[in-house]
C-alpha positions in Angstrom: 87.5 52.5 70.2 84.5 52.1 72.6 84.8 49.2 74.9 82.3 46.6 75.0 79.9 46.9 78.0 79.2 43.2 78.5 81.5 40.4 77.6 79.1 37.5 76.3 81.2 34.6 77.6 81.4 36.0 81.1 77.8 36.8 81.1 76.9 33.1 79.9 79.2 31.9 82.6 77.5 34.0 85.2 74.1 32.8 84.1 75.1 29.2 84.3 76.5 29.9 87.9 73.3 31.6 88.7 71.2 28.6 87.5 73.2 26.2 89.5 72.8 28.3 92.6 69.0 28.5 92.0 68.8 24.6 91.4 70.9 24.0 94.6 68.6 26.4 96.6 65.4 24.6 95.2 66.9 21.3 96.2 67.9 22.5 99.8 64.4 24.1 100.1 62.6 20.9 99.0 64.5 18.9 101.5 63.8 21.4 104.3 60.1 21.5 103.5 59.9 17.7 103.6 61.7 17.5 107.0 59.5 20.3 108.3 56.2 18.6 107.3 57.6 15.2 108.6 58.3 16.8 112.0 54.8 18.6 112.0 53.1 15.3 111.1 55.0 13.3 113.9 54.3 15.9 116.6 50.5 16.1 115.7 50.2 12.3 115.6 51.9 12.0 119.1 49.6 14.6 120.4 46.6 12.8 119.2 47.6 9.5 120.5 48.1 11.2 123.9 44.6 12.7 123.8 43.2 9.1 123.1 45.0 7.7 126.1 43.9 10.5 128.5 40.2 9.8 127.4 40.6 6.2 127.9 41.9 6.7 131.3 39.0 9.1 132.0 36.5 6.3 131.0 38.2 4.0 133.3 38.2 6.3 136.3 34.9 8.2 135.9 32.7 5.9 133.9 31.0 6.0 130.5 28.4 8.7 131.3 31.1 11.1 132.4 33.2 10.4 129.2 30.0 11.0 126.9 29.3 14.2 128.8 32.9 15.7 128.3 33.0 14.7 124.7 29.6 16.1 123.9 30.6 19.4 125.4 33.8 19.5 123.7 32.3 18.8 120.2 29.8 21.6 120.8 32.4 24.1 121.8 34.9 23.4 118.9 32.9 21.6 116.1 35.2 22.4 113.4 39.0 21.9 114.4 38.6 18.9 116.5 35.7 16.5 117.3 35.2 13.1 118.8 33.2 10.0 117.9 32.3 7.3 120.5 30.5 4.0 119.4 29.4 1.5 122.0 30.1 -2.2 121.6 26.7 -2.7 120.0 27.3 -0.2 117.3 25.3 2.6 118.5 26.8 6.2 118.1 27.1 7.8 121.6 29.0 10.9 120.5 29.6 12.6 117.3 28.8 12.0 113.5 31.2 9.5 111.6 29.8 10.7 108.3 31.8 14.1 108.7 35.0 12.2 108.1 35.6 10.3 104.8 36.8 6.8 105.1 36.2 6.7 109.1 34.0 3.7 108.9 37.0 1.5 108.1 38.9 3.0 111.0 36.0 2.3 113.4 35.7 -1.3 112.3 39.6 -1.8 112.8 40.6 0.9 115.3 44.3 1.6 116.2 46.9 4.2 115.1 46.7 7.5 113.4 45.8 8.1 109.8 46.2 11.3 107.5 43.0 11.7 105.3 41.5 14.4 103.1 38.3 15.8 104.7 35.3 16.5 102.5 35.9 20.2 102.5 39.5 19.6 101.1 41.2 20.3 104.4 44.0 17.8 105.4 43.1 16.0 108.6 44.2 13.3 110.9 42.1 10.6 112.4 43.2 8.6 115.6 41.1 5.7 116.9 41.4 3.4 119.9 39.3 0.4 121.2 38.2 0.9 124.8 38.2 -1.9 127.4 34.6 -2.9 126.9 34.9 -3.1 123.0 33.7 0.5 122.4 35.4 2.4 119.6 36.7 5.9 120.4 37.9 8.1 117.4 39.4 11.6 117.3 39.2 13.8 114.1 41.9 16.6 113.8 41.7 19.2 111.1 45.3 20.2 109.9 44.9 23.6 108.5 48.4 24.7 109.7 50.0 22.2 107.2 48.6 24.3 104.3 49.7 27.6 105.9 53.1 26.3 106.5 53.3 25.1 103.0 52.1 28.5 101.6 54.5 30.5 103.8 57.4 28.3 102.8 56.4 28.6 99.1 56.1 32.5 99.3 59.5 32.6 101.1 61.1 30.4 98.4 59.7 32.6 95.6 61.0 35.8 97.3 64.3 34.2 97.9 64.7 33.0 94.4 63.8 36.3 93.0 66.2 38.1 95.3 68.9 35.6 94.4 68.4 36.1 90.6 68.4 39.8 90.9 71.4 39.9 93.2 73.2 37.4 91.0 72.4 39.5 87.7 73.3 42.8 89.3 76.6 41.3 90.8 77.4 39.7 87.5 76.9 42.9 85.5 78.7 45.2 87.9 81.7 42.7 88.2 81.8 42.3 84.4 81.8 46.0 83.9 84.4 46.4 86.6 86.7 43.9 85.0 86.1 45.2 81.6 86.8 48.7 82.8 90.2 47.7 84.0 90.9 45.7 80.8 89.8 48.7 78.8 92.2 50.9 80.6 95.0 48.4 80.1 94.2 48.4 76.4 94.0 52.3 76.1 97.4 52.4 77.7 98.8 49.9 75.4 97.6 51.8 72.3 99.1 54.8 73.7 102.3 53.1 74.1 102.0 51.7 70.5 101.6 55.4 69.4 104.9 56.3 71.0 103.7 57.8 74.3 106.1 55.7 76.5 105.1 57.7 79.7 101.6 56.5 79.5 100.5 54.4 82.6 97.2 52.7 83.4 95.2 54.3 86.4 95.6 52.4 89.6 92.8 52.0 92.0 93.4 53.1 95.6 92.4 49.7 97.0 94.5 46.7 96.4 92.8 43.8 94.8 93.5 41.3 92.1 92.8 43.8 89.2 94.8 46.5 91.1 97.8 44.1 91.5 97.4 43.4 87.8 97.5 47.0 86.9 100.4 47.7 89.1 102.4 44.8 87.4 101.4 46.1 84.1 102.8 49.5 84.9 105.9 48.1 86.3 106.3 46.1 83.0 105.8 49.5 81.1 108.4 51.2 83.3 110.9 48.6 82.5 110.1 48.8 78.8 110.5 52.4 79.1 113.8 52.1 80.8 114.9 49.6 78.1 113.9 52.0 75.4 115.5 54.9 77.0 118.7 52.9 77.5 118.7 51.7 73.9 118.0 55.3 72.8 120.9 56.6 75.0 123.2 53.9 73.5 122.4 54.7 70.0 122.7 58.6 70.6 125.8 58.1 72.4 127.3 55.8 69.7 126.4 58.4 67.1 127.8 61.4 69.1 130.9 59.8 70.9 132.2 57.5 68.2 132.0 60.1 65.3 134.8 62.3 66.5 137.5 59.5 67.2 136.5 57.8 64.0 136.8 60.8 61.7 140.1 61.7 63.5 141.4 58.3 62.8 140.2 58.4 59.2 142.1 61.7 58.8 145.2 60.4 60.4 145.2 57.3 58.1 144.7 59.7 55.1 147.5 61.8 56.3 149.7 58.7 56.7 149.2 57.7 53.1 150.6 61.1 51.7 153.3 61.5 54.4 156.8 62.4 53.1 158.8 60.5 55.6 158.4 57.2 57.4 158.6 59.2 60.7 155.6 61.3 59.7 153.8 58.2 58.6 154.4 56.5 61.9 153.2 59.5 63.9 149.9 59.6 61.9 149.4 55.9 62.3 150.0 56.2 66.1 147.4 59.0 66.4 145.0 56.8 64.3 145.6 53.8 66.6 144.9 55.9 69.7 141.7 57.3 68.1 140.6 53.7 67.3 141.4 52.5 70.8 139.3 55.3 72.3 136.4 54.5 69.9 136.8 50.8 70.9 136.9 51.7 74.6 133.7 53.8 74.3 131.9 51.2 72.2 132.7 48.5 75.0 131.5 50.8 77.7 128.3 51.4 75.8 127.6 47.7 75.2 128.4 47.0 78.9 126.0 49.8 80.0 123.2 48.6 77.7 123.6 44.9 79.1 123.2 46.1 82.5 120.4 48.5 81.8 118.4 45.9 79.8 118.9 43.1 82.5 120.0 40.8 79.9 122.5 39.1 82.2 120.0 38.0 84.7 119.9 34.4 83.2 123.5 34.1 84.1 123.2 35.1 87.7 124.5 32.7 90.5 125.4 32.8 94.2 128.5 34.7 94.7 130.7 35.4 97.7 130.9 39.2 97.4 133.9 39.3 99.8 136.0 36.9 97.7 135.2 38.8 94.5 136.3 42.2 96.2 139.5 40.5 97.4 140.3 39.4 93.8 139.6 42.7 92.4 141.7 44.4 95.0 144.7 42.1 94.2 144.3 42.9 90.6 144.3 46.7 91.0 147.0 46.9 93.7 149.9 47.0 91.3 148.3 49.9 89.5 147.8 51.7 92.7 151.5 51.0 93.8 152.8 52.6 90.7 151.4 55.8 92.1 152.5 55.1 95.5 149.0 54.4 96.7 147.8 51.8 99.1 144.5 50.0 99.1 143.2 49.3 102.7 140.8 46.5 102.9 138.0 45.7 105.4 136.3 42.8 103.6 133.6 40.6 105.2 132.2 37.4 103.6 128.7 37.7 102.2 126.6 35.8 99.6 124.5 37.5 97.0 122.7 36.4 93.9 124.3 38.2 91.1 126.3 38.2 87.9 129.9 37.8 88.5 131.4 39.3 85.4 129.2 42.6 85.5 129.8 42.9 89.3 133.5 42.6 88.7 133.4 45.2 86.0 131.5 47.7 88.1 133.8 47.3 91.0 136.8 47.4 88.7 135.5 50.8 87.3 135.1 52.2 90.9 138.6 51.0 91.9 140.1 52.5 88.6 138.4 55.8 89.3 139.6 55.9 92.8 143.1 55.3 91.8 142.9 57.8 88.9 141.4 60.6 91.0 143.4 60.1 94.1 146.6 62.0 94.8 149.8 60.1 94.7 151.0 58.4 98.0 147.4 58.4 99.3 145.3 55.6 101.0 142.2 54.1 99.4 139.7 52.1 101.3 137.7 49.0 100.1 135.0 47.6 102.4 132.4 44.8 101.9 129.5 44.9 104.4 126.9 42.1 104.7 123.3 42.9 104.5 121.5 43.3 107.9 118.0 44.7 108.4 117.9 46.3 104.9 118.7 43.0 103.4 121.3 44.7 101.0 125.0 44.0 101.0 127.5 46.9 100.2 130.7 47.4 98.4 132.3 50.6 99.6 135.0 52.3 97.8 136.6 55.6 99.3 139.3 57.6 97.5 141.3 60.7 98.3 140.5 62.8 95.3 138.6 66.0 94.9 135.1 64.4 95.5 131.8 65.4 93.9 129.6 68.1 95.2 126.0 67.0 96.3 124.3 69.0 93.5 126.4 67.1 90.7 126.2 63.7 92.1 123.1 62.6 90.2 124.5 64.1 87.0 127.8 62.3 87.5 126.0 58.8 87.3 124.7 59.6 83.7 126.4 58.3 80.7 129.3 60.3 79.2 129.2 62.9 81.9 132.6 64.2 82.9 132.7 66.9 85.5 135.1 69.9 85.5 137.3 68.3 88.1 137.8 65.3 85.9 138.8 67.0 82.4 142.5 66.4 83.0 142.0 62.7 83.8 141.5 60.4 80.7 138.3 58.4 80.5 134.8 58.2 78.8 132.7 59.2 81.8 130.9 55.7 81.9 132.4 54.4 85.1 129.8 55.6 87.6 127.0 55.1 85.0 127.8 51.5 84.6 128.1 51.0 88.3 124.6 52.5 88.8 123.1 50.3 86.1 124.7 47.1 87.7 123.2 48.2 91.0 119.8 48.5 89.5 120.2 45.1 87.8 120.9 43.5 91.2 117.7 45.3 92.8 120.1 47.8 94.7 121.4 51.3 94.2 124.5 53.4 93.7 125.0 56.1 96.5 127.6 58.9 96.5 128.8 60.4 99.6 131.5 62.8 100.9 134.4 60.9 102.4 136.1 64.0 103.9 138.3 64.2 101.9 137.4 62.4 98.8 134.4 60.5 97.4 132.8 57.5 99.0 130.8 55.2 96.6 128.4 52.6 98.0 127.3 49.8 95.7 124.2 48.1 97.4 123.3 44.7 96.2 120.3 42.7 97.4 121.1 39.6 99.3 120.1 36.4 97.6 117.4 38.1 95.5 116.4 35.8 92.7 115.6 37.5 89.3 
């Protein structure tokens, strides 16, 4: 199935966001343009007023003739950008041509202040006027070509900015959309592979850690958990089919033999064998159920705060009579530590370890039980040491698999599930089971994360 290159809803959302950004940019640009023009007009108006005041002082200090001469020279040198108009009290024009400026007649009749007008050639302009001491009117015309240039420059900058904003927004939206859809497509492809039975399929994880990378990692962790659950259920069903068939068939034959027995003594012997086989089958079934619960993590809803030291003390007191029957002694070094776990399953795992230590240790030997609080690693430990034959390093991983019984344990009754259940319980509690050489014997370390919520 070919993935969709563009998601329409995401594209519409991106276009709406882009439109909002363009509108916001236009609003900000309009406000900026207004403020720049206002500052420009204010500065030019103040400059014209200062010019009028300077010319008024010149008239007072040097006289009218000198003022007329300087204004005439100034108009001849710069006739377009700025020129002056001077009218005496009798209305005679001394300098300049008032007809060059539209509406200047009204300003000459009532001089004062600065006014922005439109020149006949269409150029924006400012006219400032002032009445001199003897009643003469002095006016100053200033063309404002810079205003239009500023407006054009700002307009071009705005258009270029908007085009770039739209292009960058579209490219970013398309690239981000395809990037996200690529990850989603990988997740969908992986899910389809899982549906086809390829339980080892995993989504490719990017090298850099981002939101989609974290999602992919979490997705793969979920798949690993599902694979572990399916593998655990497959192990349980295969083990049920394999390990329950033999004792059930033997029990069936024993019951059939009891029915046709000639004497009551023979019948009782057959029934005892059937009862033993049924007990063995029930023990195997219970062990498989416990293993499945621990592997599947179904007991996490029942987890609580547990004093691991108190739990180990209770289990040691429970198994001490069994050890005393063999002349053994359990030496305790127990510290109080609190963990977040399932009391019943932890008790069963510790019970399996103590039972194995008692079974595989020689009579009159010393067994050791320790509880160590978690330190830098954040994991508390239950340590059980026996005085038995131990397990070689190359067989330890195999010994933690279900229904595995090593050659050294063939003479000891059991189902080969003790270490497998303990390892599953350790994984359920975010820890691990470690097998070490105790010299002599075997040291089993059951690690449990401290106060680790599920």
